VODO-770645 format. One record per residue: x, y, z of N, C-alpha, C in turn; residue in one letter. Coordinates in steps of 0.05 Angstrom, whole numbers, padded with zeros to 5 digits, always signed. Atoms other than C-alpha are relative to their C-alpha. Example, Ala and Ser with C-alpha at 12.3 -4.5 7.8 and 13.67 -1.06 7.14 Angstrom:
# residues 2
+00018-00024+00000+00246-00090+00156+00018+00024+00000A;-00016-00024-00001+00273-00021+00143-00015+00022+00014S;
This chain:
# residues 384
-00027-00010+00002-00015+00152-00497+00006+00010-00029M;-00008-00011+00028+00008+00196-00555+00030+00002-00002K;-00028-00005+00002+00077+00193-00580+00006-00005-00031F;-00009+00002+00027+00119+00193-00643+00021-00018-00001G;-00021+00018+00003+00165+00141-00668+00029+00014+00000I;-00028-00008+00000+00239+00154-00652+00004+00024+00021G;-00005-00021-00019+00228+00204-00595-00016-00005+00024G;+00016+00002-00025+00200+00211-00523-00018+00021+00002N;+00021-00021-00002+00139+00248-00505+00006+00024+00016K;-00006-00022-00018+00168+00290-00449+00030+00004+00000F;-00029-00007-00005+00236+00323-00435+00010-00008+00026R;-00013+00010-00027+00280+00291-00384+00009+00025+00017R;-00009-00024-00016+00305+00359-00363-00022+00010+00019A;+00022-00009-00018+00235+00378-00336-00002-00020+00023A;+00003+00019-00020+00231+00313-00296+00024+00005+00020L;-00020-00003-00017+00299+00323-00268-00002+00026+00018E;+00004-00026-00016+00284+00395-00246-00022-00005+00020K;+00020+00004-00020+00219+00371-00211+00011-00018+00021A;-00009+00017-00018+00256+00315-00176+00020+00016+00019V;-00016-00016-00015+00308+00363-00151-00014+00018+00020K;+00016-00019-00016+00256+00411-00124-00014-00017+00023E;+00012+00015-00021+00223+00354-00086+00021-00007+00022V;-00019+00006-00019+00289+00334-00055+00008+00023+00016I;-00006-00024-00016+00305+00403-00035-00022+00007+00020E;+00024-00007-00017+00237+00414-00007-00002-00020+00026R;+00001+00020-00020+00241+00349+00035+00024-00007+00015R;-00026+00009-00009+00315+00342+00051+00001+00008+00031A;-00004-00006-00029+00331+00336+00125+00024+00017+00007E;-00026-00016-00005+00398+00370+00120+00004+00020-00024Q;-00005-00021+00022+00417+00435+00083+00027-00006-00013R;-00027+00003+00015+00470+00430+00030-00002+00016-00025T;+00001-00017+00024+00492+00469-00027-00007-00014-00028E;+00007+00015+00025+00481+00412-00079-00015-00023+00009D;+00018+00021-00009+00421+00370-00063+00001-00025-00017Y;-00003+00023+00017+00440+00323-00119+00023-00019+00013S;-00018+00015-00014+00493+00296-00071-00013-00018+00021E;+00010+00016-00024+00446+00271-00019-00007-00028-00008L;+00002+00027+00005+00444+00196-00016-00027-00012+00006L;+00022+00018-00008+00389+00145-00016+00008-00019+00020F;-00012+00017-00022+00407+00119+00052-00015+00007+00025Q;+00014-00003-00025+00368+00107+00117+00021-00003+00022T;-00018+00002-00023+00400+00110+00186-00002-00029+00009E;-00004+00028-00011+00423+00046+00221-00025-00007+00018I;+00023+00011-00015+00367+00003+00252-00026+00014-00002D;+00024-00013+00005+00312+00043+00221-00013-00014-00025T;+00012+00013+00023+00261+00025+00165+00017+00005-00024C;-00015+00001+00025+00295+00006+00100-00019+00002-00022R;+00013-00002+00024+00275+00021+00031+00014-00012-00025G;-00011+00011+00024+00283-00010-00038-00015+00014-00025I;+00010-00014+00025+00274+00023-00106+00010-00018-00023V;-00006+00017+00023+00271-00019-00171+00002+00016-00024F;-00003-00009+00027+00295-00004-00240+00009-00024-00016A;-00008+00025+00020+00311-00047-00302+00024+00008-00013T;-00024-00008+00015+00380-00049-00332-00005-00005-00031R;+00000+00004+00026+00385-00040-00406+00027+00009-00011V;-00023-00010+00013+00438-00028-00457+00026-00017+00005G;-00022+00018-00007+00482-00086-00430-00009-00028-00007N;+00009+00027+00010+00477-00153-00464-00002-00021+00023R;+00001+00017-00022+00492-00190-00399-00020+00005+00022Q;+00015-00007-00022+00448-00153-00354-00030+00012-00010A;+00023-00015+00011+00393-00125-00401-00028-00015+00009A;+00023+00011-00010+00324-00135-00374-00001-00011+00030G;-00003+00010-00029+00348-00157-00304-00008+00023+00021I;+00007-00021-00019+00316-00120-00247+00025+00008+00017P;-00021-00011-00014+00365-00075-00209-00012+00012+00026F;+00010-00010-00028+00353-00059-00134+00018+00022+00012L;-00015-00021-00016+00375+00008-00105-00009-00004+00028F;+00005+00003-00027+00379-00002-00031+00007+00023+00017R;-00007-00024-00017+00378+00049+00025+00018-00011+00023S;-00016+00011-00021+00421+00002+00067+00022-00017-00013Y;-00020+00018+00009+00483-00041+00060-00007-00029+00000T;+00008+00026+00001+00468-00110+00038+00014-00019+00020P;-00013+00022-00017+00480-00169+00086+00020-00016-00018F;-00021+00011+00018+00543-00202+00063+00016-00021+00019D;-00013+00020-00016+00559-00261+00111+00003-00024-00016D;-00003+00021+00017+00589-00317+00074-00013-00027+00010K;+00015+00022-00012+00561-00371+00120-00030+00001-00006S;+00029-00006+00007+00493-00340+00110-00006-00008-00029H;+00005+00003+00028+00500-00342+00035+00002-00032-00007Q;-00004+00029+00007+00522-00416+00036-00027-00016+00007Q;+00026+00015-00008+00452-00433+00070-00021+00009-00019R;+00022-00009+00017+00415-00394+00015+00004-00011-00030T;-00002+00009+00026+00401-00426-00051+00009+00022-00021A;-00011-00018+00019+00436-00394-00110-00023+00017-00014Q;+00023-00013+00014+00366-00378-00142-00013+00019+00017A;+00014-00015-00019+00343-00345-00080+00016+00025+00010D;-00018-00021-00007+00402-00296-00072-00011+00026-00012K;+00011-00027+00010+00383-00221-00082+00015+00008-00024P;-00009-00013+00024+00394-00184-00146+00024+00019+00008K;-00023-00019-00002+00460-00142-00154+00009+00004+00030N;-00005-00002-00029+00482-00157-00083+00024+00019+00006H;-00022-00017-00007+00547-00119-00090-00002+00029-00012L;+00005-00026+00013+00517-00058-00124-00028+00013+00012E;+00026-00015-00006+00460-00007-00112-00003+00012+00026G;+00003-00014-00025+00476+00021-00044+00015+00026+00001S;-00016-00025-00005+00498+00089-00022+00001+00016-00030K;+00001-00013+00028+00474+00120-00089-00015+00027+00004I;+00015-00027+00001+00451+00193-00101-00027-00005-00002S;+00029+00000+00002+00379+00203-00087-00012+00008-00026L;+00009-00010+00027+00372+00240-00153+00004-00021-00020L;-00004+00021+00019+00403+00183-00192-00021-00024+00003K;+00020+00022-00006+00357+00133-00158-00027+00008-00013V;+00025-00009+00008+00296+00174-00173-00003+00002-00032A;+00003-00001+00030+00312+00187-00247+00003-00029-00013L;-00001+00029+00011+00330+00112-00258-00028-00011+00002A;+00024+00011-00007+00265+00093-00227-00023+00008-00018A;+00019-00013+00014+00224+00140-00268+00004+00003-00031T;-00009-00001+00026+00257+00128-00335-00021-00016-00017A;+00021+00014+00011+00192+00107-00367+00004-00001-00031A;-00004+00001+00031+00202+00083-00442-00025+00017-00014P;+00020-00017+00014+00165+00131-00492-00006+00026+00015L;+00006-00024-00014+00153+00182-00437+00025+00017+00003Y;-00026-00015-00005+00225+00201-00416+00024-00015-00010F;-00024+00015+00011+00269+00148-00446+00018-00012+00022G;-00016+00011-00019+00323+00109-00410+00019+00020+00014S;-00015-00019-00016+00369+00141-00361+00029-00011+00004Y;-00025+00008-00004+00445+00136-00361+00014+00014+00023R;-00017-00010-00021+00492+00148-00302+00023-00016+00005C;-00026+00014-00009+00559+00132-00274+00000-00005+00028T;-00003+00009-00026+00568+00093-00212+00030-00004+00009L;-00027+00003-00006+00635+00096-00177+00005-00031+00010S;-00010+00027-00009+00674+00034-00155-00009-00003+00030A;+00009+00000-00030+00659+00054-00082-00029-00009+00001A;+00030+00008-00001+00582+00050-00097-00003-00028-00008Q;+00003+00027+00009+00590-00015-00133+00008-00022+00020M;-00010+00020-00022+00626-00048-00072-00012+00009+00024Q;+00013-00011-00023+00578-00019-00022-00001-00022+00024A;+00004+00019-00021+00572-00087+00014+00024-00005+00016S;-00025+00001-00018+00645-00082+00036+00004+00023+00015T;+00000-00024-00015+00627-00015+00068+00022+00020-00007R;-00018-00022+00009+00673+00025+00025-00014+00027-00004V;+00015-00026+00001+00655+00100+00030-00007+00007-00028P;+00010-00007+00025+00615+00126-00026+00014+00025-00010T;-00013-00024+00012+00652+00174-00073-00023+00021-00005A;+00021-00018+00004+00610+00239-00077+00011+00018-00023R;-00006-00019+00019+00606+00293-00129+00003-00011-00030G;-00002+00011+00027+00600+00248-00191-00020+00012-00017T;+00018-00015+00020+00566+00274-00252-00030-00009+00000N;+00027+00008-00006+00491+00274-00244-00016+00008-00027I;+00015-00009+00025+00474+00300-00315-00013-00023-00015S;+00013+00022+00016+00424+00261-00356+00008+00001-00028S;-00007-00002+00029+00457+00281-00420+00017-00023-00009A;-00019+00020+00008+00491+00228-00462+00028+00009+00001R;-00029-00005-00001+00565+00222-00454+00010-00003-00030R;-00014+00000+00026+00607+00239-00516+00022-00022+00000T;-00019+00022-00002+00662+00191-00490-00015-00023+00015D;+00014+00022-00013+00631+00123-00474+00017-00013+00020S;-00017+00015-00019+00691+00103-00431-00002+00018+00025R;+00002-00016-00024+00677+00123-00358+00029+00002+00013P;-00026-00008-00012+00734+00151-00315+00007-00027+00017A;-00009+00025-00015+00778+00099-00276-00017-00003+00026D;+00015+00006-00026+00742+00065-00218-00030+00005-00003G;+00029-00006+00005+00673+00080-00251-00012-00017-00021K;+00014+00016+00022+00622+00042-00292-00023+00016-00008S;+00022-00015+00011+00567+00069-00336-00023-00020-00002E;+00024+00016+00001+00495+00042-00328-00021+00013-00015Y;+00024-00010+00015+00432+00049-00367-00024-00011+00012E;+00023+00013-00014+00364+00040-00332-00025+00011-00014F;+00028-00006+00005+00290+00041-00348-00018-00004+00024E;+00019+00003-00020+00230+00045-00305-00010-00030+00003D;+00005+00030-00005+00218-00026-00275-00032-00005-00004A;+00029+00004+00002+00143-00014-00282-00007-00012-00026G;+00005+00013+00025+00149-00036-00355+00014-00026-00003F;-00012+00027+00001+00179-00102-00336-00016-00020+00019S;+00015+00019-00016+00160-00165-00298+00003+00010+00028A;-00002-00009-00027+00184-00129-00234-00021+00020+00006I;+00022-00019-00005+00123-00083-00240-00015-00006+00026N;+00010+00009-00029+00097-00125-00180+00024-00013+00012N;-00025+00010-00010+00161-00133-00139+00000-00017+00022P;+00003+00014-00024+00133-00177-00086+00019-00025+00003C;-00018+00023-00002+00176-00238-00105+00029+00008+00007V;-00028-00011-00008+00240-00198-00105+00001+00010+00029E;+00000-00012-00027+00222-00163-00039+00001-00024+00019V;-00001+00023-00018+00207-00229-00007+00026-00014+00001E;-00027+00012+00001+00273-00259-00031+00022+00016+00015R;-00016-00018-00014+00308-00199-00003-00002-00002+00030E;+00004+00001-00029+00277-00201+00065+00011-00027+00013I;-00008+00025-00010+00287-00277+00073+00030-00003+00001I;-00028+00000+00000+00360-00270+00054+00012+00015+00024H;-00014-00015-00021+00374-00216+00106-00011-00007+00028H;+00009+00008-00027+00333-00247+00161-00002-00031+00004H;-00004+00029-00006+00351-00320+00158-00025-00016-00003D;+00022+00016+00008+00291-00349+00122-00027+00006+00016Q;+00024-00007-00011+00240-00312+00162-00020+00012-00021E;+00019-00011+00022+00178-00304+00116-00014+00024+00010E;+00012-00027-00007+00152-00233+00117-00031-00001-00006P;+00024-00005+00008+00081-00208+00113+00001+00024-00021I;-00003-00019+00024+00073-00172+00045-00027+00011-00006L;+00025-00014+00008+00020-00123+00024+00006+00011-00029V;-00003-00010+00030+00018-00111-00054-00024+00018-00005S;+00020-00018+00005-00023-00049-00073+00002+00004-00031I;-00001-00003+00029-00041-00047-00148-00010+00025-00009G;+00006-00024+00009-00056+00010-00192-00026+00002-00019T;+00026+00004+00017-00122-00014-00226+00007+00003-00027A;-00006-00003+00028-00088-00021-00291-00018-00017-00018R;+00018+00015+00017-00137-00041-00346+00016-00017-00020P;-00013+00015+00024-00123-00094-00400-00004+00018-00023Q;-00003-00018+00023-00106-00059-00466-00027-00005-00017P;+00023+00001+00019-00170-00041-00506+00001+00021-00022R;-00003-00021+00021-00141+00007-00555-00006-00009-00027D;+00010+00009+00025-00176+00005-00621+00011+00021-00023R;-00012-00019+00021-00132+00059-00657+00017-00015-00019R;-00012+00011+00022-00083+00046-00712+00018-00024+00012N;-00010+00028-00006-00048-00023-00711+00028+00004+00017H;-00023-00002-00014+00021+00001-00689-00001+00010+00030L;+00003-00008-00027-00001+00037-00627-00014-00023+00019V;+00012+00023-00016-00044-00024-00607+00022-00019+00007R;-00021+00019-00005+00016-00070-00616+00019+00010+00023V;-00017-00009-00018+00061-00026-00574-00010+00000+00028V;+00013+00000-00026+00010-00017-00519+00001-00029+00012R;+00002+00028-00010-00001-00091-00515+00028-00012+00009K;-00027+00009-00007+00074-00106-00512+00008+00011+00026A;-00006-00012-00025+00082-00060-00453-00015-00010+00021F;+00018+00011-00021+00023-00087-00418+00009-00028+00006T;-00009+00026-00007+00047-00157-00423+00027-00002+00015I;-00027-00001-00012+00118-00141-00404-00002+00008+00030A;+00002-00010-00028+00095-00105-00339-00025-00010+00013G;+00024+00011-00014+00037-00151-00321+00003-00007+00027D;-00004+00007-00029+00033-00150-00244-00011-00026+00008P;+00015+00023-00009-00012-00209-00243+00019-00026-00002E;-00017+00022+00001+00046-00257-00261+00013-00004+00026I;-00013+00002-00027+00082-00243-00196-00021-00006+00022A;+00021+00004-00019+00015-00244-00158-00007-00030+00000H;+00004+00029+00002+00003-00315-00183+00021-00015+00013K;-00022+00014-00013+00073-00335-00160-00002+00002+00030Q;+00004-00004-00031+00056-00309-00090-00022-00016+00012M;+00025+00015-00009-00009-00347-00085+00006-00030+00003Q;-00009+00029-00005+00023-00411-00058-00013-00008+00027T;+00010+00012-00026-00004-00456-00002+00017+00010+00023P;-00014-00008-00022+00013-00428+00065+00006+00031+00003G;-00004-00030+00001+00017-00354+00044-00027+00015+00005K;+00026-00015+00000-00058-00339+00055+00000+00021+00021E;-00002-00018-00022-00041-00301+00119+00024+00018-00002D;-00025-00016+00001+00024-00270+00096+00002+00014-00025R;-00001-00014+00025+00009-00244+00027-00026+00011-00005Y;+00025-00013+00006-00045-00193+00012+00001+00017-00025F;+00000-00017+00023-00060-00157-00054-00027+00013-00002R;+00023-00016+00004-00109-00100-00063+00000+00014-00027F;-00003-00011+00026-00124-00082-00134-00030-00002-00013N;+00026+00000+00014-00188-00062-00173+00004-00015-00029D;-00004+00015+00025-00186-00117-00227-00014+00009-00025E;+00015-00009+00022-00238-00082-00270+00019+00023-00014E;-00019-00020+00013-00184-00028-00283-00013+00027-00002G;+00007-00028+00006-00188+00048-00290+00016+00009-00026I;-00014-00007+00023-00176+00070-00361+00008+00028+00000D;-00012-00025-00003-00135+00131-00347+00030-00003-00006I;-00030+00003+00009-00068+00142-00382+00019+00013+00023E;-00020-00008-00020-00004+00153-00341+00003+00033+00000M;-00006-00030-00002+00000+00228-00362-00026+00013-00002D;+00027-00014+00000-00075+00242-00358-00001+00022+00022D;-00001-00021-00020-00080+00309-00322-00018+00023-00008W;+00021-00019+00009-00145+00347-00333-00014+00016+00024R;-00014-00018+00019-00147+00406-00333+00031+00004+00007P;-00027+00000+00000-00073+00418-00343+00011+00017+00024R;-00010-00016-00020-00066+00471-00288-00004-00010+00028N;+00005+00012-00027-00098+00433-00230-00003-00030-00001T;+00005+00029+00001-00114+00361-00252-00024-00008+00016G;+00024+00007-00018-00178+00366-00213-00020-00020-00011R;+00021+00018+00013-00222+00328-00262+00013-00030+00003D;-00015+00026-00002-00170+00270-00263-00002-00011+00028T;-00002+00010-00029-00163+00266-00188-00028-00006+00010L;+00027+00007-00008-00237+00267-00178-00011-00025-00013N;+00008+00027+00010-00247+00210-00225+00014-00023+00014E;-00016+00021-00014-00193+00170-00191-00012-00005+00027L;+00010+00001-00029-00221+00186-00122-00030-00015-00002E;+00025+00013-00001-00293+00162-00142+00003-00026-00006N;-00001+00028+00008-00269+00100-00176+00010-00016+00026R;-00012+00014-00023-00228+00084-00113-00023-00006+00023F;+00020+00004-00022-00286+00093-00063-00022-00020-00009F;+00018+00021+00010-00332+00052-00109+00011-00028+00004R;-00013+00025-00005-00281-00005-00105-00001-00006+00030W;-00002+00004-00029-00275+00006-00029-00027-00009+00011L;+00029+00009-00010-00351-00004-00020-00007-00026-00004D;+00007+00028+00001-00347-00076-00040+00004-00015+00026R;-00001+00012-00025-00360-00120+00019+00027-00019+00001T;-00023+00017-00001-00305-00170-00001+00026+00015+00003E;-00025-00018-00003-00254-00113-00006+00005+00008+00029V;+00000-00010-00028-00271-00086+00063+00008-00026+00017R;-00006+00023-00017-00268-00157+00093+00030-00006-00001D;-00028+00007+00004-00198-00170+00063+00017+00023+00013E;-00014-00020-00013-00174-00102+00086+00001-00003+00030L;+00002+00004-00028-00197-00117+00157+00016-00023+00009E;-00016+00023-00006-00165-00185+00157+00030+00006-00004R;-00028-00007+00003-00098-00155+00132+00007+00019+00023C;-00004-00020-00022-00102-00097+00183+00005-00017+00029A;-00002+00014-00025-00111-00148+00241+00028-00015+00002K;-00026+00013+00002-00049-00185+00219+00023+00019+00004K;-00021-00020-00003-00007-00123+00213+00001+00012+00029L;+00000-00010-00029-00030-00096+00281+00012-00020+00020V;-00010+00018-00018-00014-00161+00314+00029-00002-00003A;-00027+00001+00004+00054-00162+00284+00015+00024+00012L;-00012-00025-00012+00067-00090+00306+00001-00003+00030R;+00002+00003-00028+00044-00107+00377+00023-00017+00010Q;-00022+00017-00008+00096-00163+00380+00026+00015-00001M;-00025-00015+00004+00151-00118+00353+00003+00023+00019R;+00000-00024-00021+00133-00062+00403+00012-00010+00026M;-00010+00012-00026+00156-00111+00458+00031-00002+00000E;-00031+00003+00004+00228-00111+00431+00013+00028+00005T;-00016-00025-00004+00283-00061+00449+00005+00017-00024D;-00008-00012+00027+00293-00044+00375-00023+00020-00008R;+00023-00009+00012+00222-00019+00363+00000+00031-00004W;+00001-00032+00002+00228+00057+00382+00021+00010-00019E;-00019-00010+00019+00290+00064+00341-00009-00004-00027R;+00010+00006+00027+00260+00029+00282-00024+00016-00008F;+00024-00013+00009+00194+00063+00282+00001+00030+00002A;+00000-00027-00003+00210+00132+00307+00030+00012-00005L;-00027-00011+00005+00284+00140+00286+00010+00014+00028V;-00004-00014-00024+00293+00154+00362+00032-00004+00005R;-00025-00001-00007+00364+00172+00389+00002+00017+00024F;-00003-00017-00025+00393+00206+00450+00025+00017-00003F;-00018-00019+00000+00433+00267+00457+00006+00011+00029E;-00006-00007-00028+00472+00283+00521+00005+00030+00001C;-00001-00027-00002+00462+00353+00541+00007+00007+00030R;-00009-00002-00029+00491+00345+00613+00026+00019-00003V;-00023-00016-00001+00542+00398+00630+00024-00016+00004N;-00027+00012-00003+00615+00380+00625+00000-00028-00010R;+00003+00024+00014+00598+00321+00581+00029-00005-00015C;-00024+00005+00014+00666+00289+00559-00003-00008-00030P;+00005+00008+00027+00633+00265+00495-00015+00024-00018K;+00012-00024+00015+00615+00336+00469-00001+00000-00028D;-00002+00003+00028+00636+00318+00399-00013-00025-00013R;+00009+00026+00011+00606+00251+00393-00021-00008+00023D;+00019+00003-00022+00545+00255+00440-00027-00012-00008N;+00023+00010+00009+00495+00216+00400+00000-00031+00005K;+00001+00026-00005+00472+00148+00422-00027-00012-00013W;+00023+00013+00012+00422+00101+00384-00014-00017+00017L;+00012+00020-00018+00408+00055+00442-00003+00011+00027D;+00007-00010-00024+00375+00071+00505+00018-00010+00023K;-00018+00014-00020+00416+00022+00546+00029+00013+00000E;-00028-00012+00004+00483+00049+00518+00000+00028+00010D;+00000-00028-00011+00462+00120+00534-00002+00000+00029F;+00000+00002-00029+00444+00102+00605+00026-00008+00011T;-00023+00007-00009+00509+00067+00612+00021+00023-00002N;-00018-00023+00003+00545+00130+00586-00005+00020+00026H;+00007-00019-00021+00510+00174+00639+00010-00011+00028L;-00012+00013-00026+00531+00126+00696+00029-00003+00000N;-00027+00003+00002+00601+00116+00670+00017+00025-00003R;-00017-00026+00008+00623+00185+00644-00009+00025+00016D;+00009-00023-00016+00585+00230+00694-00002-00007+00028H;+00002+00002-00029+00583+00243+00768-00028+00005+00007K;+00028-00006-00009+00517+00244+00806-00006+00031+00002P;+00003-00029-00002+00529+00320+00817-00007+00013-00027D;+00006-00010+00025+00523+00330+00743-00028+00004-00009D;+00028+00002+00006+00449+00316+00742-00017+00018+00020F;+00020-00016-00014+00394+00363+00762-00028-00018+00008E;+00023+00016-00003+00345+00306+00757+00011-00031+00002H;-00008+00029+00000+00344+00228+00762+00011-00008-00026S;-00009+00013+00026+00377+00184+00709-00021-00004-00017I;+00023+00006+00017+00311+00163+00685-00012+00026-00013D;+00008-00028+00011+00290+00235+00677+00017+00011-00020E;-00021-00009+00019+00353+00253+00642-00003-00012-00027V;+00005+00013+00024+00342+00198+00593-00023+00008-00014V;+00024-00008+00014+00273+00218+00578+00004+00028-00012K;-00002-00026+00011+00292+00290+00568+00020+00000-00023R;-00023-00002+00021+00352+00272+00523-00012-00014-00026S;+00011+00015+00025+00306+00230+00473-00005+00018-00022A;+00008-00017+00023+00300+00257+00403-00011-00021-00019R;+00009+00015+00022+00263+00231+00344-00004+00016-00026E;+00003-00013+00027+00258+00247+00270-00028+00008-00004W;+00028-00010+00009+00200+00289+00247-00003+00005-00028E;+00003-00002+00032+00174+00286+00175-00007+00029-00007Y;+00005-00025+00010+00177+00349+00139-00025+00003-00018R;+00027-00003+00015+00109+00372+00112+00004+00021-00024T;-00004-00018+00021+00101+00409+00048-00005+00027+00005P;+00006-00029-00007+00074+00470+00082+00020+00012+00020W;-00022-00015-00014+00138+00485+00121+00007+00025-00014D;-00006-00025+00010+00153+00557+00113+00029+00002-00010T;-00029-00004+00009+00218+00581+00076+00019+00005+00025P;-00016-00008-00023+00241+00611+00143+00010-00024+00017D;-00007+00023-00016+00237+00548+00181+00015-00022-00015T;-00013+00020+00016+00261+00507+00123+00030+00005+00000R;-00029-00004+00004+00330+00541+00121+00013+00006+00024H;-00014-00005-00027+00343+00552+00195+00010-00024+00011T;-00012+00025-00012+00356+00480+00211-00016-00025-00011G;+00013+00021+00015+00339+00420+00169+00001-00028+00012L;+00002+00026-00014+00350+00365+00219-00024+00002+00018T;+00024-00003-00012+00279+00358+00242-00002-00020+00024W;+00004+00017-00026+00277+00333+00314-00014+00013+00021I;+00013-00013-00023+00238+00345+00374+00005-00016+00026R;-00003+00015-00024+00247+00329+00447-00025-00013+00008A;+00021+00014-00009+00203+00276+00469-00015+00011+00024I;+00013-00014-00026+00190+00313+00535-00019+00023-00006S;+00017-00023+00008+00157+00369+00496-00028-00011-00012N;+00022+00009+00012+00104+00323+00466-00024+00002+00018L;
């Protein structure tokens, strides 16, 4: 890592531009301002957490901050059963935040891009009470000349959590899941980055700075915390402990990165060839498959895994403006309750099957024509 004292190696404007391009390319819905899209998943679907570290605030400096794609569970009786030390971080903050803000906060690597400042509205800070998020807030990464935020807003400063103890977030993720699912212990899979121990022999200052960041973001600390009796079949970590001595910004040659990618790939397959690694991967896979098979027996599985929903396309539907159902049973009840038998050309079961839709992941090779004609990517199950 090459850097100069008093500045960052890369310009944040370039990172922000790249993030915006990714959001626009992958967005499900078309909008004039992609910076307004929220880090938010649909109800009853797979949830996501992104970590950053708060800085610039004496009371919260160095504390992990969780950006959530869902509204945190906020039942008082549940909280009373949860020990204070086990409660999730920033429980009343971090939901319904702009996807651009979340990405820039999580990638604010010290010395590379520097910390990231942003303004969060009061509605975003009180997301657990399901207050609608204010939209159109300033997304600019530039420093504010007026340090006083507007009424109902607060200013935050974040850094990449990879340079802190939360670099391995398993402890926090476990706490979050247990809190939301009433003490149900999850199966966690931690995937390391083969980070080597510092061996820099250059000038003293660089060596000291490197070592400080390495110690601060040591993922093995959380790994050891997770290695407690009873977790042998519920916690798995895969990491090349020998490490790969490649810098975060190593990209050779600059136009393609081919040499760097080849080196990473060769080292990965060399690690994968170890018998103990393959055995542990197989053991982990069996646990995950068994868990998935159990969950597939529940009514929620199709919604959770496929983001499945149902759209009524029956003629003369009285719900023409609100014709989306998330649950198969609710949709079937709608057909029986709000329609007459003469409305159907097929049986109820066939109508339900033909009305099923699911989310389809946008691939990088979608053409511009298809990308801008309709960005809600769904397909009829009957056409599979």
